C-alpha positions in Angstrom: -6.4 -66.8 -16.8 -6.3 -69.3 -14.4 -7.4 -68.8 -10.3 -4.2 -69.0 -9.2 -2.3 -66.1 -11.0 -5.2 -64.3 -10.1 -4.6 -64.5 -6.7 -1.2 -64.1 -6.9 -1.7 -60.6 -9.0 -4.0 -60.0 -5.8 -1.4 -60.7 -3.6 1.3 -58.3 -5.8 -1.3 -55.6 -5.8 -2.1 -55.9 -1.7 2.2 -56.1 -1.2 2.2 -53.0 -3.0 -0.3 -51.0 -1.5 1.0 -52.3 2.1 3.9 -51.0 0.9 2.8 -47.5 0.1 1.1 -47.1 3.2 4.1 -48.1 5.6 6.2 -46.0 4.3 4.3 -43.3 3.0 5.2 -41.1 6.3 8.7 -41.2 5.6 8.0 -38.6 2.4 5.9 -36.6 3.9 7.2 -32.9 2.4 7.2 -34.2 -1.1 3.9 -32.5 -2.1 5.0 -29.4 0.3 8.3 -29.3 -1.8 6.7 -29.3 -5.1 4.3 -26.7 -4.1 6.7 -24.7 -3.2 9.3 -25.2 -6.5 6.0 -24.5 -8.3 4.8 -20.6 -6.5 5.7 -17.8 -8.8 8.3 -15.6 -7.3 7.3 -12.1 -7.1 9.3 -8.7 -5.9 7.6 -5.6 -5.0 8.4 -2.3 -4.1 7.9 -0.6 -1.1 7.4 3.1 -1.1 8.4 3.2 2.4 10.5 1.3 5.1 8.7 -1.7 6.8 6.0 0.0 8.4 2.4 -1.3 9.6 1.0 1.0 6.3 2.0 -2.7 4.7 0.4 -4.6 7.2 -2.2 -6.0 4.6 0.6 -7.4 2.4 2.5 -9.0 5.4 -1.1 -10.4 6.5 -1.7 -11.9 3.0 2.3 -13.6 3.0 1.8 -14.8 6.7 -1.3 -16.4 6.3 -0.7 -18.1 3.1 -3.6 -16.0 1.0 -0.7 -15.3 -1.9 0.4 -19.1 -1.7 -3.3 -20.1 -2.5 -2.4 -17.9 -5.9 0.7 -19.7 -6.2 2.9 -16.7 -5.4 6.1 -16.0 -3.0 6.2 -12.3 -2.5 9.5 -10.5 -1.6 9.1 -7.2 -0.2 11.9 -4.5 -0.9 12.1 -1.4 1.2 12.2 1.8 -0.3 15.9 2.4 -1.5 15.4 6.5 -2.5 14.7 4.9 -6.3 12.3 5.5 -9.2 9.6 2.7 -8.6 8.0 3.5 -11.5 11.1 3.2 -13.8 12.1 0.2 -11.6 8.9 -1.3 -12.7 9.6 -0.7 -16.3 13.0 -2.2 -16.0 11.6 -5.1 -14.9 13.3 -4.9 -11.1 10.2 -5.1 -9.6 7.1 -7.2 -10.7 4.3 -4.4 -8.8 5.6 -1.7 -6.5 3.7 1.2 -4.8 3.6 4.6 -5.8 1.4 7.6 -4.8 -0.8 9.6 -7.2 1.8 12.1 -7.7 4.7 9.8 -9.0 2.1 7.6 -11.0 0.9 10.5 -12.6 3.9 11.8 -13.6 5.4 8.5 -14.7 2.8 8.7 -16.9 3.9 12.0 -17.9 7.0 10.8 -18.4 5.9 8.3 -21.0 6.5 5.2 -18.5 3.7 2.4 -19.1 2.6 2.0 -15.8 -0.6 1.6 -14.7 -2.4 1.7 -10.7 -4.3 -1.7 -9.9 -4.7 -1.5 -6.2 -5.4 1.9 -3.8 -4.5 1.4 -0.5 -5.2 4.5 1.0 -9.1 5.6 -0.4 -8.2 9.0 1.6 -5.6 11.6 1.7 -3.4 10.3 5.1 -1.5 13.0 4.9 -2.1 15.9 7.4 -0.6 19.2 8.9 0.6 19.2 12.5 1.1 21.9 14.7 1.7 22.4 18.8 -2.1 22.7 20.4 -0.7 25.6 22.3 -0.9 27.6 18.9 -4.4 27.0 17.8 -4.1 26.5 14.5 -7.1 24.6 13.2 -7.6 25.8 10.2 -6.3 26.7 6.9 -6.4 30.8 7.3 -4.6 29.9 10.4 -1.9 29.1 8.3 -1.1 33.1 7.1 2.1 33.9 8.9 3.0 30.9 9.6 6.3 28.5 9.0 5.1 25.0 7.4 7.7 22.5 6.7 6.9 20.3 4.2 8.5 17.6 1.4 8.0 16.5 -1.8 4.1 15.7 -2.2 3.2 16.9 1.3 3.4 20.2 -0.4 1.0 20.2 -3.4 -2.1 19.3 -1.1 -0.9 22.0 0.8 -1.1 24.7 -1.6 -4.1 23.0 -3.3 -5.5 23.8 -0.1 -4.6 27.2 0.8 -5.9 27.9 -3.0 -8.9 27.0 -2.9 -9.6 28.6 0.7 -8.3 31.6 -1.2 -5.4 32.3 1.0 -2.5 34.1 0.6 0.3 32.6 -0.4 2.5 35.5 -0.2 2.4 35.0 3.4 2.7 31.8 4.5 6.2 30.4 4.2 6.9 26.6 3.0 10.1 25.1 4.3 11.7 21.9 2.8 11.6 19.7 5.7 13.1 16.3 6.8 11.2 13.7 8.2 12.0 14.5 12.3 10.0 16.2 14.4 12.3 18.2 16.2 11.8 21.3 14.7 8.6 21.5 15.3 9.4 20.6 18.7 12.3 23.9 19.1 9.8 26.1 16.6 11.7 26.4 13.7 8.2 25.2 12.4 5.0 26.0 13.3 3.0 23.5 11.2 4.6 20.2 9.8 3.4 17.9 7.3 3.4 14.1 7.8 1.0 11.4 7.8 -1.8 11.2 10.2 0.1 7.9 11.4 2.4 9.3 12.4 0.5 11.2 15.8 2.4 9.3 17.9 5.6 10.7 16.6 4.1 13.9 16.9 2.7 13.4 20.3 6.3 12.2 22.1 8.0 15.7 20.3 5.7 17.8 21.2 3.0 16.8 23.2 -0.7 17.8 22.4 -1.1 18.4 18.6 -4.0 19.8 16.4 -3.9 18.6 12.7 -5.5 20.2 9.6 -7.0 17.5 7.1 -6.8 18.7 3.3 -9.4 15.7 3.0 -11.5 18.1 5.3 -11.3 21.4 2.5 -12.0 19.1 -0.2 -8.5 18.3 -1.0 -8.3 14.2 -2.1 -6.1 11.9 -3.9 -5.4 8.4 -3.5 -2.0 6.8 -1.4 0.1 3.6 -1.6 -0.9 2.5 -5.3 -0.1 -0.5 -6.2 1.4 -0.3 -10.0 2.0 -2.7 -12.3 3.8 -2.5 -15.8 1.2 -2.4 -19.1 3.1 -5.4 -20.4 2.3 -7.9 -17.0 -1.2 -6.4 -17.0 -1.4 -7.0 -20.8 0.3 -10.4 -20.9 -0.1 -11.7 -17.5 -3.6 -10.7 -16.5 -4.2 -13.9 -14.6 -1.2 -13.2 -12.6 -2.3 -9.6 -11.3 -5.5 -10.4 -10.3 -4.2 -13.2 -8.2 -1.8 -10.7 -6.9 -4.6 -8.3 -6.1 -7.1 -10.9 -4.9 -5.0 -12.1 -2.2 -3.7 -8.7 -1.4 -7.3 -7.8 -0.3 -7.8 -11.1 1.5 -4.4 -9.5 3.4 -6.3 -5.9 4.2 -9.3 -7.5 5.1 -7.9 -9.4 7.9 -5.8 -6.6 8.3 -8.5 -4.3 9.2 -10.9 -6.4 11.4 -7.3 -7.9 13.6 -5.4 -5.1 13.7 -3.8 -5.6 16.5 -2.4 -8.9 15.8 -1.4 -8.1 11.8 0.3 -4.7 12.7 3.1 -6.6 14.4 3.9 -8.7 11.5 6.1 -6.3 10.0 8.7 -7.2 12.8 9.2 -9.8 10.9 10.7 -7.4 8.7 12.3 -5.6 11.8 11.9 -7.3 15.0 12.8 -3.6 16.7 10.0 -1.8 15.4 7.8 -0.6 18.6 4.3 -2.5 19.5 2.7 0.1 20.6 3.5 2.2 17.6 2.7 -0.3 15.0 -0.3 -0.4 16.1 -1.3 2.9 16.3 -0.2 3.5 13.0 -2.4 0.8 11.2 -5.3 1.6 13.4 -5.0 5.4 12.4 -5.1 3.8 8.8 -8.4 1.8 8.6 -10.5 4.8 8.3 -8.3 6.1 5.1 -8.3 2.7 3.8 -11.9 1.2 4.0 -15.1 2.9 5.4 -16.7 -0.4 5.8 -19.0 0.4 2.0 -16.8 1.1 -0.4 -14.6 -1.7 -2.1 -11.2 -2.3 -0.3 -8.5 -1.2 -3.6 -11.3 0.8 -5.9 -10.1 3.8 -7.8 -12.3 6.3 -9.5 -11.7 9.0 -12.3 -12.4 12.0 -10.7 -9.7 11.5 -7.7 -6.9 11.2 -10.4 -9.0 14.2 -12.4 -8.8 16.6 -9.1 -5.2 15.5 -8.9 -3.9 16.5 -12.1 -5.8 19.8 -12.0 -3.4 20.2 -8.8 -0.1 18.7 -10.5 -0.8 21.2 -13.7 -1.7 24.5 -11.7 1.5 24.1 -9.3 3.7 23.4 -12.6 4.3 20.3 -11.2 3.0 18.8 -14.1 3.7 20.5 -17.5 0.7 18.5 -19.9 -2.2 16.1 -18.9 -2.3 12.7 -19.3 -4.9 10.2 -19.8 -6.8 9.9 -16.4 -8.1 6.3 -18.3 -4.4 5.2 -19.0 -3.1 5.9 -15.2 -5.7 3.1 -13.2 -7.1 -0.6 -14.4 -9.7 -1.7 -12.0 -10.6 -4.8 -14.0 -7.8 -6.5 -12.2 -10.0 -5.7 -8.7 -13.2 -7.2 -10.5 -12.1 -9.9 -11.7 -9.8 -11.0 -9.4 -13.0 -10.8 -6.4 -11.4 -7.3 -4.9 -14.2 -6.4 -3.0 -14.5 -9.6 -0.8 -17.0 -7.9 1.1 -18.0 -11.7 2.8 -14.7 -13.0 2.2 -14.2 -15.6 5.3 -10.0 -15.0 5.2 
């Protein structure tokens, strides 16, 4: 090759490089668009309306932890549906179940499993006016208690464990409103510990009875997935769990900031209420020692015993089929020192 030819080729290469350098600014979003198009869209069925109890999900979305895993999530508020069945129907890729709904789903033969428990400690408590001096289970004798659905099960288990006469305690199906507690229709009303600000607005100072303090516990807000997805696409589940773990870590370390992320979905929510909910939730989500999202067989065993004793479940299920902590282990779910 002649020297002249080499010079021509070199000049051509330099010209192309100069062109790319000068005009690269015309295509600033090309890589971003490609990345967005490559994200796997995931639908998540929440167990309640948008609220700060889901701050870990909001943080994982807002700060790009899901995107880091190649995921784009759609968080769908509860719509009075059987979330376990909708997992099987493929309406949702993941859904938030409670301990009782997960166990009941397994009893029905639905192939769903829990892979991450947002709340390690049961957040259900029983509120009463401070003036009534209802401080322990024995103080429930002769009282009217408003409790709905799964709020009844730990209540009855606590009453039974304390050997109290159930015939002297009246349990009424409640609506999600604390006005009956304020009017005196109920002496005691169930709720989550995170309802405390709403209860205070309705009745002023209050007492709580926590079943956890009397040896009753089960997991709450359990991330569940279909067994088919768990088997056929384990990397997807691990990626989701890893991102969610990072989101919860961020929320726990920055509650005042992350609680307000719920306003992206409902701008009318009160800042003060959202922060209250998340700050009250944190001790129930993470003790500082346990692994985020972790689940143990004895807790599910105890929950199943409660449901069997109360006739809610008719037959027992194999607890090893109810949950799988593999995605936490393989996905790095502990994240004790993860830089968020």
